[in-house]
ZADO-1210 file (C-alpha; in nm, 4 decimals, padded with zeros to 6 digits):
<atoms>
<atom x="00.0000" y="00.0000" z="00.0000" code="UNK" pos="1"/>
<atom x="00.1417" y="00.3396" z="-00.0918" code="UNK" pos="2"/>
<atom x="00.2086" y="00.5927" z="00.1860" code="UNK" pos="3"/>
<atom x="-00.0634" y="00.8127" z="00.0352" code="UNK" pos="4"/>
<atom x="-00.3268" y="00.5447" z="00.1033" code="UNK" pos="5"/>
<atom x="-00.2116" y="00.4590" z="00.4565" code="UNK" pos="6"/>
<atom x="-00.3700" y="00.6087" z="00.7698" code="UNK" pos="7"/>
<atom x="-00.1806" y="00.9121" z="00.9016" code="UNK" pos="8"/>
<atom x="-00.2127" y="00.8406" z="01.2734" code="UNK" pos="9"/>
<atom x="-00.3459" y="00.4850" z="01.3056" code="UNK" pos="10"/>
<atom x="-00.0670" y="00.2276" z="01.2900" code="UNK" pos="11"/>
<atom x="-00.0722" y="-00.0313" z="01.0161" code="UNK" pos="12"/>
<atom x="00.1800" y="-00.2840" z="00.8908" code="UNK" pos="13"/>
<atom x="00.3431" y="-00.2428" z="00.5508" code="UNK" pos="14"/>
<atom x="00.2590" y="-00.6091" z="00.4821" code="UNK" pos="15"/>
<atom x="00.0479" y="-00.8820" z="00.6369" code="UNK" pos="16"/>
<atom x="-00.2012" y="-00.8957" z="00.9199" code="UNK" pos="17"/>
<atom x="-00.1859" y="-00.7229" z="01.2618" code="UNK" pos="18"/>
<atom x="-00.3845" y="-00.7557" z="01.5820" code="UNK" pos="19"/>
<atom x="-00.3527" y="-00.6867" z="01.9559" code="UNK" pos="20"/>
<atom x="-00.1151" y="-00.3985" z="02.0230" code="UNK" pos="21"/>
<atom x="00.1295" y="-00.5163" z="02.2892" code="UNK" pos="22"/>
<atom x="00.3948" y="-00.3951" z="02.5309" code="UNK" pos="23"/>
<atom x="00.3857" y="-00.0171" z="02.4946" code="UNK" pos="24"/>
<atom x="00.6982" y="00.1076" z="02.6665" code="UNK" pos="25"/>
<atom x="00.9088" y="00.4231" z="02.6730" code="UNK" pos="26"/>
<atom x="01.2878" y="00.3856" z="02.6726" code="UNK" pos="27"/>
<atom x="01.4556" y="00.7247" z="02.7098" code="UNK" pos="28"/>
<atom x="01.2805" y="00.9539" z="02.4611" code="UNK" pos="29"/>
<atom x="01.1658" y="00.6682" z="02.2350" code="UNK" pos="30"/>
<atom x="00.8307" y="00.4929" z="02.2548" code="UNK" pos="31"/>
<atom x="00.8105" y="00.1286" z="02.1481" code="UNK" pos="32"/>
<atom x="00.4945" y="-00.0562" z="02.0475" code="UNK" pos="33"/>
<atom x="00.4519" y="-00.4134" z="01.9320" code="UNK" pos="34"/>
<atom x="00.1582" y="-00.6003" z="01.7787" code="UNK" pos="35"/>
<atom x="00.0685" y="-00.9549" z="01.6829" code="UNK" pos="36"/>
<atom x="00.1626" y="-00.9901" z="01.3187" code="UNK" pos="37"/>
<atom x="00.1510" y="-01.2411" z="01.0353" code="UNK" pos="38"/>
<atom x="00.4141" y="-01.1065" z="00.7951" code="UNK" pos="39"/>
<atom x="00.3293" y="-01.3463" z="00.5131" code="UNK" pos="40"/>
<atom x="-00.0503" y="-01.3210" z="00.4946" code="UNK" pos="41"/>
<atom x="-00.3480" y="-01.0952" z="00.5606" code="UNK" pos="42"/>
<atom x="-00.5039" y="-01.3777" z="00.7655" code="UNK" pos="43"/>
<atom x="-00.4547" y="-01.4892" z="01.1262" code="UNK" pos="44"/>
<atom x="-00.1653" y="-01.7357" z="01.1564" code="UNK" pos="45"/>
<atom x="00.2140" y="-01.7587" z="01.2012" code="UNK" pos="46"/>
<atom x="00.1886" y="-01.5092" z="01.4877" code="UNK" pos="47"/>
<atom x="00.4993" y="-01.2948" z="01.5360" code="UNK" pos="48"/>
<atom x="00.5476" y="-00.9521" z="01.6977" code="UNK" pos="49"/>
<atom x="00.5890" y="-00.6481" z="01.4771" code="UNK" pos="50"/>
<atom x="00.7783" y="-00.3514" z="01.6273" code="UNK" pos="51"/>
<atom x="00.7356" y="00.0253" z="01.5816" code="UNK" pos="52"/>
<atom x="00.9142" y="00.3202" z="01.7439" code="UNK" pos="53"/>
<atom x="00.8262" y="00.6880" z="01.7771" code="UNK" pos="54"/>
<atom x="00.9599" y="00.9963" z="01.9519" code="UNK" pos="55"/>
<atom x="00.6335" y="01.1937" z="01.9262" code="UNK" pos="56"/>
<atom x="00.3556" y="00.9262" z="01.9277" code="UNK" pos="57"/>
<atom x="00.2439" y="01.0503" z="01.5846" code="UNK" pos="58"/>
<atom x="00.5235" y="00.9510" z="01.3488" code="UNK" pos="59"/>
<atom x="00.6109" y="00.5819" z="01.3683" code="UNK" pos="60"/>
<atom x="00.8932" y="00.3770" z="01.2185" code="UNK" pos="61"/>
<atom x="00.8278" y="00.0113" z="01.1438" code="UNK" pos="62"/>
<atom x="01.1110" y="-00.2303" z="01.2284" code="UNK" pos="63"/>
<atom x="01.1669" y="-00.5973" z="01.1407" code="UNK" pos="64"/>
<atom x="00.9811" y="-00.8665" z="01.3331" code="UNK" pos="65"/>
<atom x="01.0846" y="-00.8531" z="01.7007" code="UNK" pos="66"/>
<atom x="00.9643" y="-01.2007" z="01.8084" code="UNK" pos="67"/>
<atom x="00.9011" y="-01.5050" z="01.5918" code="UNK" pos="68"/>
<atom x="00.7928" y="-01.8578" z="01.6891" code="UNK" pos="69"/>
<atom x="01.0665" y="-02.1202" z="01.7127" code="UNK" pos="70"/>
<atom x="00.9673" y="-02.4564" z="01.5628" code="UNK" pos="71"/>
<atom x="01.0880" y="-02.6583" z="01.8623" code="UNK" pos="72"/>
<atom x="01.0424" y="-02.3873" z="02.1262" code="UNK" pos="73"/>
<atom x="00.7674" y="-02.3215" z="02.3786" code="UNK" pos="74"/>
<atom x="00.6293" y="-02.0572" z="02.1405" code="UNK" pos="75"/>
<atom x="00.6022" y="-02.2911" z="01.8379" code="UNK" pos="76"/>
<atom x="00.2270" y="-02.2159" z="01.8178" code="UNK" pos="77"/>
<atom x="00.2903" y="-01.8395" z="01.8023" code="UNK" pos="78"/>
<atom x="00.4113" y="-01.5386" z="01.9978" code="UNK" pos="79"/>
<atom x="00.0870" y="-01.4240" z="02.1572" code="UNK" pos="80"/>
<atom x="-00.0041" y="-01.1136" z="02.3582" code="UNK" pos="81"/>
<atom x="00.2170" y="-00.9728" z="02.6292" code="UNK" pos="82"/>
<atom x="00.3767" y="-00.6719" z="02.7909" code="UNK" pos="83"/>
<atom x="00.7134" y="-00.5111" z="02.8628" code="UNK" pos="84"/>
<atom x="00.8997" y="-00.4437" z="03.1859" code="UNK" pos="85"/>
<atom x="01.1950" y="-00.2059" z="03.2012" code="UNK" pos="86"/>
<atom x="01.5058" y="-00.3548" z="03.3615" code="UNK" pos="87"/>
<atom x="01.7994" y="-00.1140" z="03.3947" code="UNK" pos="88"/>
<atom x="01.6491" y="00.0950" z="03.1154" code="UNK" pos="89"/>
<atom x="01.6082" y="-00.1997" z="02.8757" code="UNK" pos="90"/>
<atom x="01.2705" y="-00.3558" z="02.7895" code="UNK" pos="91"/>
<atom x="01.2140" y="-00.7212" z="02.8727" code="UNK" pos="92"/>
<atom x="00.9253" y="-00.8608" z="02.6674" code="UNK" pos="93"/>
<atom x="00.6850" y="-01.0949" z="02.8455" code="UNK" pos="94"/>
<atom x="00.4698" y="-01.2921" z="02.6041" code="UNK" pos="95"/>
<atom x="00.2969" y="-01.6253" z="02.5849" code="UNK" pos="96"/>
<atom x="00.3314" y="-01.9218" z="02.3569" code="UNK" pos="97"/>
<atom x="00.1078" y="-02.1539" z="02.5598" code="UNK" pos="98"/>
<atom x="-00.2381" y="-02.1773" z="02.7145" code="UNK" pos="99"/>
<atom x="-00.1385" y="-01.9318" z="02.9891" code="UNK" pos="100"/>
<atom x="-00.1981" y="-01.6198" z="02.7887" code="UNK" pos="101"/>
<atom x="-00.1709" y="-01.2445" z="02.7878" code="UNK" pos="102"/>
<atom x="00.0888" y="-01.1813" z="03.0607" code="UNK" pos="103"/>
<atom x="00.0915" y="-00.8306" z="03.2022" code="UNK" pos="104"/>
<atom x="00.4021" y="-00.7609" z="03.4086" code="UNK" pos="105"/>
<atom x="00.5446" y="-00.4780" z="03.6196" code="UNK" pos="106"/>
<atom x="00.7816" y="-00.4210" z="03.9078" code="UNK" pos="107"/>
<atom x="01.1460" y="-00.3548" z="03.9849" code="UNK" pos="108"/>
<atom x="01.4602" y="-00.5564" z="04.0635" code="UNK" pos="109"/>
<atom x="01.3823" y="-00.8381" z="04.3047" code="UNK" pos="110"/>
<atom x="01.0051" y="-00.7791" z="04.3035" code="UNK" pos="111"/>
<atom x="00.8265" y="-00.8431" z="03.9733" code="UNK" pos="112"/>
<atom x="00.4617" y="-00.9322" z="03.9368" code="UNK" pos="113"/>
<atom x="00.2504" y="-01.0602" z="03.6537" code="UNK" pos="114"/>
<atom x="-00.1189" y="-01.1185" z="03.5901" code="UNK" pos="115"/>
<atom x="-00.2154" y="-01.3813" z="03.3347" code="UNK" pos="116"/>
<atom x="-00.5468" y="-01.5072" z="03.2117" code="UNK" pos="117"/>
<atom x="-00.6354" y="-01.8634" z="03.2944" code="UNK" pos="118"/>
<atom x="-00.9401" y="-02.0801" z="03.3436" code="UNK" pos="119"/>
<atom x="-01.0690" y="-02.2970" z="03.6235" code="UNK" pos="120"/>
<atom x="-01.2367" y="-02.6369" z="03.5864" code="UNK" pos="121"/>
<atom x="-01.5940" y="-02.6030" z="03.4667" code="UNK" pos="122"/>
<atom x="-01.5209" y="-02.3066" z="03.2409" code="UNK" pos="123"/>
<atom x="-01.4885" y="-02.0389" z="03.5097" code="UNK" pos="124"/>
<atom x="-01.2657" y="-01.7461" z="03.4027" code="UNK" pos="125"/>
<atom x="-00.9747" y="-01.6501" z="03.6221" code="UNK" pos="126"/>
<atom x="-00.6798" y="-01.4113" z="03.6404" code="UNK" pos="127"/>
<atom x="-00.3767" y="-01.5503" z="03.8197" code="UNK" pos="128"/>
<atom x="-00.1119" y="-01.3461" z="04.0014" code="UNK" pos="129"/>
<atom x="00.2524" y="-01.4531" z="03.9807" code="UNK" pos="130"/>
<atom x="00.5674" y="-01.3151" z="04.1434" code="UNK" pos="131"/>
<atom x="00.9333" y="-01.3351" z="04.0452" code="UNK" pos="132"/>
<atom x="01.2643" y="-01.2056" z="04.1766" code="UNK" pos="133"/>
<atom x="01.4240" y="-01.2017" z="03.8286" code="UNK" pos="134"/>
<atom x="01.1604" y="-01.2164" z="03.5467" code="UNK" pos="135"/>
<atom x="01.2723" y="-01.5756" z="03.4783" code="UNK" pos="136"/>
<atom x="01.1450" y="-01.7948" z="03.7629" code="UNK" pos="137"/>
<atom x="00.7769" y="-01.7335" z="03.8448" code="UNK" pos="138"/>
<atom x="00.5646" y="-01.8498" z="04.1384" code="UNK" pos="139"/>
<atom x="00.1856" y="-01.8422" z="04.1355" code="UNK" pos="140"/>
<atom x="00.0266" y="-01.6749" z="04.4374" code="UNK" pos="141"/>
<atom x="-00.3161" y="-01.7984" z="04.3253" code="UNK" pos="142"/>
<atom x="-00.6209" y="-01.6382" z="04.1663" code="UNK" pos="143"/>
<atom x="-00.6387" y="-01.2599" z="04.1707" code="UNK" pos="144"/>
<atom x="-00.9988" y="-01.2669" z="04.0482" code="UNK" pos="145"/>
<atom x="-01.2412" y="-01.5400" z="03.9411" code="UNK" pos="146"/>
<atom x="-01.5774" y="-01.5365" z="03.7691" code="UNK" pos="147"/>
<atom x="-01.7529" y="-01.6208" z="04.0969" code="UNK" pos="148"/>
<atom x="-01.5797" y="-01.3487" z="04.3009" code="UNK" pos="149"/>
<atom x="-01.8329" y="-01.1051" z="04.4550" code="UNK" pos="150"/>
<atom x="-01.6939" y="-00.8180" z="04.2445" code="UNK" pos="151"/>
<atom x="-01.7933" y="-01.0172" z="03.9324" code="UNK" pos="152"/>
<atom x="-02.1548" y="-01.0684" z="04.0420" code="UNK" pos="153"/>
<atom x="-02.4180" y="-00.9302" z="03.8085" code="UNK" pos="154"/>
<atom x="-02.1738" y="-00.9117" z="03.5151" code="UNK" pos="155"/>
<atom x="-02.1479" y="-01.1386" z="03.2163" code="UNK" pos="156"/>
<atom x="-01.8051" y="-01.2925" z="03.2758" code="UNK" pos="157"/>
<atom x="-01.7834" y="-01.5316" z="02.9802" code="UNK" pos="158"/>
<atom x="-01.5536" y="-01.8325" z="02.9830" code="UNK" pos="159"/>
<atom x="-01.2253" y="-01.6483" z="02.9648" code="UNK" pos="160"/>
<atom x="-01.0691" y="-01.3076" z="03.0132" code="UNK" pos="161"/>
<atom x="-00.8173" y="-01.1723" z="02.7661" code="UNK" pos="162"/>
<atom x="-00.5444" y="-00.9115" z="02.8026" code="UNK" pos="163"/>
<atom x="-00.5784" y="-00.8404" z="03.1785" code="UNK" pos="164"/>
<atom x="-00.3586" y="-00.5435" z="03.2702" code="UNK" pos="165"/>
<atom x="-00.3618" y="-00.4450" z="03.6366" code="UNK" pos="166"/>
<atom x="-00.2797" y="-00.0758" z="03.6630" code="UNK" pos="167"/>
<atom x="-00.2531" y="00.1689" z="03.9523" code="UNK" pos="168"/>
<atom x="-00.5122" y="00.4473" z="03.9645" code="UNK" pos="169"/>
<atom x="-00.4336" y="00.6744" z="04.2558" code="UNK" pos="170"/>
<atom x="-00.4137" y="00.4550" z="04.5652" code="UNK" pos="171"/>
<atom x="-00.6243" y="00.1755" z="04.4098" code="UNK" pos="172"/>
<atom x="-00.5723" y="-00.0811" z="04.1344" code="UNK" pos="173"/>
<atom x="-00.7829" y="-00.1350" z="03.8228" code="UNK" pos="174"/>
<atom x="-00.8015" y="-00.4741" z="03.6500" code="UNK" pos="175"/>
<atom x="-00.9147" y="-00.4402" z="03.2892" code="UNK" pos="176"/>
<atom x="-00.9964" y="-00.7438" z="03.0801" code="UNK" pos="177"/>
<atom x="-01.1889" y="-00.8582" z="02.7798" code="UNK" pos="178"/>
<atom x="-01.4547" y="-01.1212" z="02.8597" code="UNK" pos="179"/>
<atom x="-01.5100" y="-01.3760" z="02.5852" code="UNK" pos="180"/>
<atom x="-01.6889" y="-01.7004" z="02.5100" code="UNK" pos="181"/>
<atom x="-01.6338" y="-01.9175" z="02.2019" code="UNK" pos="182"/>
<atom x="-02.0076" y="-01.9289" z="02.1257" code="UNK" pos="183"/>
<atom x="-02.1197" y="-01.5755" z="02.2147" code="UNK" pos="184"/>
<atom x="-02.0362" y="-01.2381" z="02.0700" code="UNK" pos="185"/>
<atom x="-02.0828" y="-00.9763" z="02.3394" code="UNK" pos="186"/>
<atom x="-01.9289" y="-00.6783" z="02.5099" code="UNK" pos="187"/>
<atom x="-01.9368" y="-00.5101" z="02.8471" code="UNK" pos="188"/>
<atom x="-01.8907" y="-00.1447" z="02.9323" code="UNK" pos="189"/>
</atoms>
């Protein structure tokens, strides 16, 4: 697609398919953004991470694929959604290649945390909390929120929750997620 026919502000890939913006992070004066990407087709499949950078959040430079599945690796089925954590000024990318999906991480040296989507027996959605001293070895501290938690009552919770960032808002925390079910198209506000 020629530059003339591309959106001016909305990001798009020069080739292939994109979905799920991931891991927005600022390193120095440069913003980095990644997205799920199939570089060889306009259809879902062969999920990699495309990488863009910007210094003004308006003008973006597309870079080569940042993450690609390894045939014999734990991400052989694709490099799915994730986040970034800054370690000594360098971004560490947290992403999933398994059924534990959509990791959202934060923290500082010796005390990192991550929320991931999961599911409980019987189809109940769940977000798990994990901790790590080094962003390599993770320990589950158990469910952060489940579909039967009192805070979930009265809401359609679906069978799974996607992309669950947990972000500070003042002196409280906000968990944002996308409820889904394989047989129901819905939304919640």
